[in-house]
mmCIF file as Biopython writes it, N, C-alpha, C and O atoms, coordinates in Angstrom:
data_model
#
loop_
_atom_site.group_PDB
_atom_site.id
_atom_site.type_symbol
_atom_site.label_atom_id
_atom_site.label_alt_id
_atom_site.label_comp_id
_atom_site.label_asym_id
_atom_site.label_entity_id
_atom_site.label_seq_id
_atom_site.pdbx_PDB_ins_code
_atom_site.Cartn_x
_atom_site.Cartn_y
_atom_site.Cartn_z
_atom_site.occupancy
_atom_site.B_iso_or_equiv
_atom_site.auth_seq_id
_atom_site.auth_asym_id
_atom_site.pdbx_PDB_model_num
ATOM 1   N N  . MET A ? 1  ? -44.510 27.236 -22.853 1.0 0.0 1  A 1 
ATOM 2   C CA . MET A ? 1  ? -44.692 26.732 -21.499 1.0 0.0 1  A 1 
ATOM 3   C C  . MET A ? 1  ? -44.984 25.237 -21.581 1.0 0.0 1  A 1 
ATOM 4   O O  . MET A ? 1  ? -45.756 24.796 -22.432 1.0 0.0 1  A 1 
ATOM 5   N N  . GLN A ? 2  ? -44.373 24.473 -20.709 1.0 0.0 2  A 1 
ATOM 6   C CA . GLN A ? 2  ? -44.563 23.031 -20.715 1.0 0.0 2  A 1 
ATOM 7   C C  . GLN A ? 2  ? -45.892 22.645 -20.070 1.0 0.0 2  A 1 
ATOM 8   O O  . GLN A ? 2  ? -46.430 23.372 -19.234 1.0 0.0 2  A 1 
ATOM 9   N N  . SER A ? 3  ? -46.403 21.498 -20.473 1.0 0.0 3  A 1 
ATOM 10  C CA . SER A ? 3  ? -47.689 21.029 -19.966 1.0 0.0 3  A 1 
ATOM 11  C C  . SER A ? 3  ? -47.703 20.889 -18.453 1.0 0.0 3  A 1 
ATOM 12  O O  . SER A ? 3  ? -48.686 21.249 -17.805 1.0 0.0 3  A 1 
ATOM 13  N N  . LYS A ? 4  ? -46.622 20.369 -17.887 1.0 0.0 4  A 1 
ATOM 14  C CA . LYS A ? 4  ? -46.594 20.168 -16.436 1.0 0.0 4  A 1 
ATOM 15  C C  . LYS A ? 4  ? -46.661 21.491 -15.690 1.0 0.0 4  A 1 
ATOM 16  O O  . LYS A ? 4  ? -47.357 21.602 -14.681 1.0 0.0 4  A 1 
ATOM 17  N N  . GLU A ? 5  ? -45.942 22.494 -16.180 1.0 0.0 5  A 1 
ATOM 18  C CA . GLU A ? 5  ? -45.960 23.814 -15.539 1.0 0.0 5  A 1 
ATOM 19  C C  . GLU A ? 5  ? -47.348 24.437 -15.644 1.0 0.0 5  A 1 
ATOM 20  O O  . GLU A ? 5  ? -47.894 24.937 -14.660 1.0 0.0 5  A 1 
ATOM 21  N N  . LEU A ? 6  ? -47.904 24.399 -16.838 1.0 0.0 6  A 1 
ATOM 22  C CA . LEU A ? 6  ? -49.211 24.995 -17.072 1.0 0.0 6  A 1 
ATOM 23  C C  . LEU A ? 6  ? -50.282 24.282 -16.258 1.0 0.0 6  A 1 
ATOM 24  O O  . LEU A ? 6  ? -51.140 24.929 -15.659 1.0 0.0 6  A 1 
ATOM 25  N N  . ALA A ? 7  ? -50.239 22.968 -16.233 1.0 0.0 7  A 1 
ATOM 26  C CA . ALA A ? 7  ? -51.210 22.194 -15.469 1.0 0.0 7  A 1 
ATOM 27  C C  . ALA A ? 7  ? -51.149 22.529 -13.985 1.0 0.0 7  A 1 
ATOM 28  O O  . ALA A ? 7  ? -52.183 22.656 -13.330 1.0 0.0 7  A 1 
ATOM 29  N N  . ALA A ? 8  ? -49.942 22.671 -13.457 1.0 0.0 8  A 1 
ATOM 30  C CA . ALA A ? 8  ? -49.788 23.012 -12.046 1.0 0.0 8  A 1 
ATOM 31  C C  . ALA A ? 8  ? -50.370 24.392 -11.744 1.0 0.0 8  A 1 
ATOM 32  O O  . ALA A ? 8  ? -50.997 24.591 -10.704 1.0 0.0 8  A 1 
ATOM 33  N N  . LEU A ? 9  ? -50.162 25.334 -12.647 1.0 0.0 9  A 1 
ATOM 34  C CA . LEU A ? 9  ? -50.691 26.680 -12.431 1.0 0.0 9  A 1 
ATOM 35  C C  . LEU A ? 9  ? -52.221 26.710 -12.483 1.0 0.0 9  A 1 
ATOM 36  O O  . LEU A ? 9  ? -52.862 27.430 -11.717 1.0 0.0 9  A 1 
ATOM 37  N N  . ILE A ? 10 ? -52.792 25.928 -13.386 1.0 0.0 10 A 1 
ATOM 38  C CA . ILE A ? 10 ? -54.251 25.897 -13.521 1.0 0.0 10 A 1 
ATOM 39  C C  . ILE A ? 10 ? -54.891 25.040 -12.441 1.0 0.0 10 A 1 
ATOM 40  O O  . ILE A ? 10 ? -56.007 25.309 -11.996 1.0 0.0 10 A 1 
ATOM 41  N N  . GLY A ? 11 ? -54.164 23.995 -12.021 1.0 0.0 11 A 1 
ATOM 42  C CA . GLY A ? 11 ? -54.698 23.103 -10.997 1.0 0.0 11 A 1 
ATOM 43  C C  . GLY A ? 11 ? -55.307 21.841 -11.574 1.0 0.0 11 A 1 
ATOM 44  O O  . GLY A ? 11 ? -56.255 21.295 -11.010 1.0 0.0 11 A 1 
ATOM 45  N N  . ILE A ? 12 ? -54.769 21.369 -12.699 1.0 0.0 12 A 1 
ATOM 46  C CA . ILE A ? 12 ? -55.238 20.142 -13.334 1.0 0.0 12 A 1 
ATOM 47  C C  . ILE A ? 12 ? -54.038 19.216 -13.552 1.0 0.0 12 A 1 
ATOM 48  O O  . ILE A ? 12 ? -52.890 19.624 -13.375 1.0 0.0 12 A 1 
ATOM 49  N N  . SER A ? 13 ? -54.314 17.978 -13.935 1.0 0.0 13 A 1 
ATOM 50  C CA . SER A ? 13 ? -53.223 17.045 -14.217 1.0 0.0 13 A 1 
ATOM 51  C C  . SER A ? 13 ? -52.590 17.382 -15.562 1.0 0.0 13 A 1 
ATOM 52  O O  . SER A ? 13 ? -53.221 18.009 -16.414 1.0 0.0 13 A 1 
ATOM 53  N N  . HIS A ? 14 ? -51.334 16.962 -15.750 1.0 0.0 14 A 1 
ATOM 54  C CA . HIS A ? 14 ? -50.693 17.258 -17.028 1.0 0.0 14 A 1 
ATOM 55  C C  . HIS A ? 14 ? -51.307 16.431 -18.158 1.0 0.0 14 A 1 
ATOM 56  O O  . HIS A ? 14 ? -51.240 16.840 -19.317 1.0 0.0 14 A 1 
ATOM 57  N N  . GLN A ? 15 ? -51.901 15.285 -17.850 1.0 0.0 15 A 1 
ATOM 58  C CA . GLN A ? 15 ? -52.581 14.499 -18.872 1.0 0.0 15 A 1 
ATOM 59  C C  . GLN A ? 15 ? -53.816 15.248 -19.382 1.0 0.0 15 A 1 
ATOM 60  O O  . GLN A ? 15 ? -54.073 15.296 -20.584 1.0 0.0 15 A 1 
ATOM 61  N N  . LEU A ? 16 ? -54.563 15.824 -18.461 1.0 0.0 16 A 1 
ATOM 62  C CA . LEU A ? 16 ? -55.743 16.601 -18.854 1.0 0.0 16 A 1 
ATOM 63  C C  . LEU A ? 16 ? -55.323 17.846 -19.618 1.0 0.0 16 A 1 
ATOM 64  O O  . LEU A ? 16 ? -55.992 18.250 -20.569 1.0 0.0 16 A 1 
ATOM 65  N N  . CYS A ? 17 ? -54.239 18.445 -19.213 1.0 0.0 17 A 1 
ATOM 66  C CA . CYS A ? 17 ? -53.711 19.604 -19.915 1.0 0.0 17 A 1 
ATOM 67  C C  . CYS A ? 17 ? -53.386 19.244 -21.366 1.0 0.0 17 A 1 
ATOM 68  O O  . CYS A ? 17 ? -53.688 20.017 -22.276 1.0 0.0 17 A 1 
ATOM 69  N N  . ASN A ? 18 ? -52.781 18.092 -21.587 1.0 0.0 18 A 1 
ATOM 70  C CA . ASN A ? 18 ? -52.464 17.657 -22.944 1.0 0.0 18 A 1 
ATOM 71  C C  . ASN A ? 18 ? -53.728 17.440 -23.768 1.0 0.0 18 A 1 
ATOM 72  O O  . ASN A ? 18 ? -53.747 17.761 -24.956 1.0 0.0 18 A 1 
ATOM 73  N N  . ARG A ? 19 ? -54.783 16.900 -23.161 1.0 0.0 19 A 1 
ATOM 74  C CA . ARG A ? 19 ? -56.049 16.720 -23.872 1.0 0.0 19 A 1 
ATOM 75  C C  . ARG A ? 19 ? -56.655 18.061 -24.243 1.0 0.0 19 A 1 
ATOM 76  O O  . ARG A ? 19 ? -57.171 18.228 -25.348 1.0 0.0 19 A 1 
ATOM 77  N N  . TYR A ? 20 ? -56.596 19.021 -23.321 1.0 0.0 20 A 1 
ATOM 78  C CA . TYR A ? 20 ? -57.116 20.354 -23.605 1.0 0.0 20 A 1 
ATOM 79  C C  . TYR A ? 20 ? -56.313 21.044 -24.703 1.0 0.0 20 A 1 
ATOM 80  O O  . TYR A ? 20 ? -56.876 21.752 -25.538 1.0 0.0 20 A 1 
ATOM 81  N N  . LYS A ? 21 ? -55.004 20.836 -24.701 1.0 0.0 21 A 1 
ATOM 82  C CA . LYS A ? 21 ? -54.163 21.405 -25.767 1.0 0.0 21 A 1 
ATOM 83  C C  . LYS A ? 21 ? -54.595 20.857 -27.121 1.0 0.0 21 A 1 
ATOM 84  O O  . LYS A ? 21 ? -54.640 21.600 -28.101 1.0 0.0 21 A 1 
ATOM 85  N N  . ALA A ? 22 ? -54.914 19.570 -27.185 1.0 0.0 22 A 1 
ATOM 86  C CA . ALA A ? 22 ? -55.360 18.958 -28.429 1.0 0.0 22 A 1 
ATOM 87  C C  . ALA A ? 22 ? -56.700 19.525 -28.882 1.0 0.0 22 A 1 
ATOM 88  O O  . ALA A ? 22 ? -57.009 19.527 -30.074 1.0 0.0 22 A 1 
ATOM 89  N N  . LYS A ? 23 ? -57.497 20.007 -27.924 1.0 0.0 23 A 1 
ATOM 90  C CA . LYS A ? 23 ? -58.803 20.595 -28.245 1.0 0.0 23 A 1 
ATOM 91  C C  . LYS A ? 23 ? -58.712 22.083 -28.550 1.0 0.0 23 A 1 
ATOM 92  O O  . LYS A ? 23 ? -59.715 22.716 -28.879 1.0 0.0 23 A 1 
ATOM 93  N N  . GLY A ? 24 ? -57.492 22.649 -28.441 1.0 0.0 24 A 1 
ATOM 94  C CA . GLY A ? 24 ? -57.321 24.041 -28.825 1.0 0.0 24 A 1 
ATOM 95  C C  . GLY A ? 24 ? -56.926 25.010 -27.735 1.0 0.0 24 A 1 
ATOM 96  O O  . GLY A ? 24 ? -56.876 26.214 -27.987 1.0 0.0 24 A 1 
ATOM 97  N N  . MET A ? 25 ? -56.647 24.540 -26.544 1.0 0.0 25 A 1 
ATOM 98  C CA . MET A ? 25 ? -56.238 25.449 -25.477 1.0 0.0 25 A 1 
ATOM 99  C C  . MET A ? 25 ? -54.879 26.067 -25.813 1.0 0.0 25 A 1 
ATOM 100 O O  . MET A ? 25 ? -53.933 25.343 -26.125 1.0 0.0 25 A 1 
ATOM 101 N N  . PRO A ? 26 ? -54.774 27.390 -25.753 1.0 0.0 26 A 1 
ATOM 102 C CA . PRO A ? 26 ? -53.480 28.026 -26.027 1.0 0.0 26 A 1 
ATOM 103 C C  . PRO A ? 26 ? -52.491 27.739 -24.908 1.0 0.0 26 A 1 
ATOM 104 O O  . PRO A ? 26 ? -52.867 27.626 -23.741 1.0 0.0 26 A 1 
ATOM 105 N N  . THR A ? 27 ? -51.236 27.624 -25.275 1.0 0.0 27 A 1 
ATOM 106 C CA . THR A ? 27 ? -50.210 27.330 -24.277 1.0 0.0 27 A 1 
ATOM 107 C C  . THR A ? 27 ? -49.100 28.366 -24.278 1.0 0.0 27 A 1 
ATOM 108 O O  . THR A ? 27 ? -48.058 28.166 -23.654 1.0 0.0 27 A 1 
ATOM 109 N N  . ASP A ? 28 ? -49.317 29.472 -24.976 1.0 0.0 28 A 1 
ATOM 110 C CA . ASP A ? 28 ? -48.282 30.495 -25.053 1.0 0.0 28 A 1 
ATOM 111 C C  . ASP A ? 28 ? -48.182 31.326 -23.780 1.0 0.0 28 A 1 
ATOM 112 O O  . ASP A ? 28 ? -47.128 31.889 -23.485 1.0 0.0 28 A 1 
ATOM 113 N N  . SER A ? 29 ? -49.285 31.405 -23.021 1.0 0.0 29 A 1 
ATOM 114 C CA . SER A ? 29 ? -49.245 32.143 -21.759 1.0 0.0 29 A 1 
ATOM 115 C C  . SER A ? 29 ? -50.258 31.551 -20.785 1.0 0.0 29 A 1 
ATOM 116 O O  . SER A ? 29 ? -51.254 30.949 -21.187 1.0 0.0 29 A 1 
ATOM 117 N N  . PHE A ? 30 ? -49.986 31.735 -19.511 1.0 0.0 30 A 1 
ATOM 118 C CA . PHE A ? 30 ? -50.899 31.248 -18.483 1.0 0.0 30 A 1 
ATOM 119 C C  . PHE A ? 30 ? -52.245 31.947 -18.575 1.0 0.0 30 A 1 
ATOM 120 O O  . PHE A ? 30 ? -53.286 31.307 -18.425 1.0 0.0 30 A 1 
ATOM 121 N N  . GLU A ? 31 ? -52.237 33.252 -18.819 1.0 0.0 31 A 1 
ATOM 122 C CA . GLU A ? 31 ? -53.476 34.019 -18.875 1.0 0.0 31 A 1 
ATOM 123 C C  . GLU A ? 31 ? -54.387 33.512 -19.986 1.0 0.0 31 A 1 
ATOM 124 O O  . GLU A ? 31 ? -55.591 33.356 -19.782 1.0 0.0 31 A 1 
ATOM 125 N N  . ALA A ? 32 ? -53.815 33.255 -21.161 1.0 0.0 32 A 1 
ATOM 126 C CA . ALA A ? 32 ? -54.606 32.761 -22.295 1.0 0.0 32 A 1 
ATOM 127 C C  . ALA A ? 32 ? -55.156 31.367 -22.001 1.0 0.0 32 A 1 
ATOM 128 O O  . ALA A ? 32 ? -56.310 31.071 -22.309 1.0 0.0 32 A 1 
ATOM 129 N N  . ALA A ? 33 ? -54.332 30.521 -21.408 1.0 0.0 33 A 1 
ATOM 130 C CA . ALA A ? 33 ? -54.771 29.166 -21.078 1.0 0.0 33 A 1 
ATOM 131 C C  . ALA A ? 33 ? -55.867 29.193 -20.015 1.0 0.0 33 A 1 
ATOM 132 O O  . ALA A ? 33 ? -56.846 28.454 -20.111 1.0 0.0 33 A 1 
ATOM 133 N N  . LYS A ? 34 ? -55.704 30.030 -19.020 1.0 0.0 34 A 1 
ATOM 134 C CA . LYS A ? 34 ? -56.694 30.131 -17.942 1.0 0.0 34 A 1 
ATOM 135 C C  . LYS A ? 34 ? -58.025 30.646 -18.486 1.0 0.0 34 A 1 
ATOM 136 O O  . LYS A ? 34 ? -59.085 30.168 -18.084 1.0 0.0 34 A 1 
ATOM 137 N N  . ALA A ? 35 ? -57.975 31.613 -19.394 1.0 0.0 35 A 1 
ATOM 138 C CA . ALA A ? 35 ? -59.191 32.148 -20.000 1.0 0.0 35 A 1 
ATOM 139 C C  . ALA A ? 35 ? -59.902 31.056 -20.795 1.0 0.0 35 A 1 
ATOM 140 O O  . ALA A ? 35 ? -61.121 30.915 -20.702 1.0 0.0 35 A 1 
ATOM 141 N N  . TRP A ? 36 ? -59.149 30.285 -21.572 1.0 0.0 36 A 1 
ATOM 142 C CA . TRP A ? 36 ? -59.722 29.203 -22.365 1.0 0.0 36 A 1 
ATOM 143 C C  . TRP A ? 36 ? -60.334 28.159 -21.430 1.0 0.0 36 A 1 
ATOM 144 O O  . TRP A ? 36 ? -61.447 27.691 -21.666 1.0 0.0 36 A 1 
ATOM 145 N N  . TYR A ? 37 ? -59.619 27.799 -20.382 1.0 0.0 37 A 1 
ATOM 146 C CA . TYR A ? 37 ? -60.089 26.794 -19.424 1.0 0.0 37 A 1 
ATOM 147 C C  . TYR A ? 37 ? -61.382 27.247 -18.746 1.0 0.0 37 A 1 
ATOM 148 O O  . TYR A ? 37 ? -62.282 26.439 -18.516 1.0 0.0 37 A 1 
ATOM 149 N N  . SER A ? 38 ? -61.471 28.512 -18.432 1.0 0.0 38 A 1 
ATOM 150 C CA . SER A ? 38 ? -62.673 29.037 -17.774 1.0 0.0 38 A 1 
ATOM 151 C C  . SER A ? 38 ? -63.894 28.972 -18.679 1.0 0.0 38 A 1 
ATOM 152 O O  . SER A ? 38 ? -65.009 28.753 -18.206 1.0 0.0 38 A 1 
ATOM 153 N N  . LYS A ? 39 ? -63.688 29.163 -19.978 1.0 0.0 39 A 1 
ATOM 154 C CA . LYS A ? 39 ? -64.796 29.138 -20.938 1.0 0.0 39 A 1 
ATOM 155 C C  . LYS A ? 39 ? -65.251 27.727 -21.278 1.0 0.0 39 A 1 
ATOM 156 O O  . LYS A ? 39 ? -66.413 27.518 -21.626 1.0 0.0 39 A 1 
ATOM 157 N N  . HIS A ? 40 ? -64.351 26.761 -21.182 1.0 0.0 40 A 1 
ATOM 158 C CA . HIS A ? 40 ? -64.671 25.399 -21.582 1.0 0.0 40 A 1 
ATOM 159 C C  . HIS A ? 40 ? -64.765 24.572 -20.363 1.0 0.0 40 A 1 
ATOM 160 O O  . HIS A ? 40 ? -65.029 23.373 -20.450 1.0 0.0 40 A 1 
#
């Protein structure tokens, strides 16, 4: 999933999404990314 798509689904900017990816946020599915985002 691309950063822009994932960011739009979560409700954050794609720049912030890229920073979160660098910190370990999974990007293989929306559910996994949303769970990670909720915890951090």
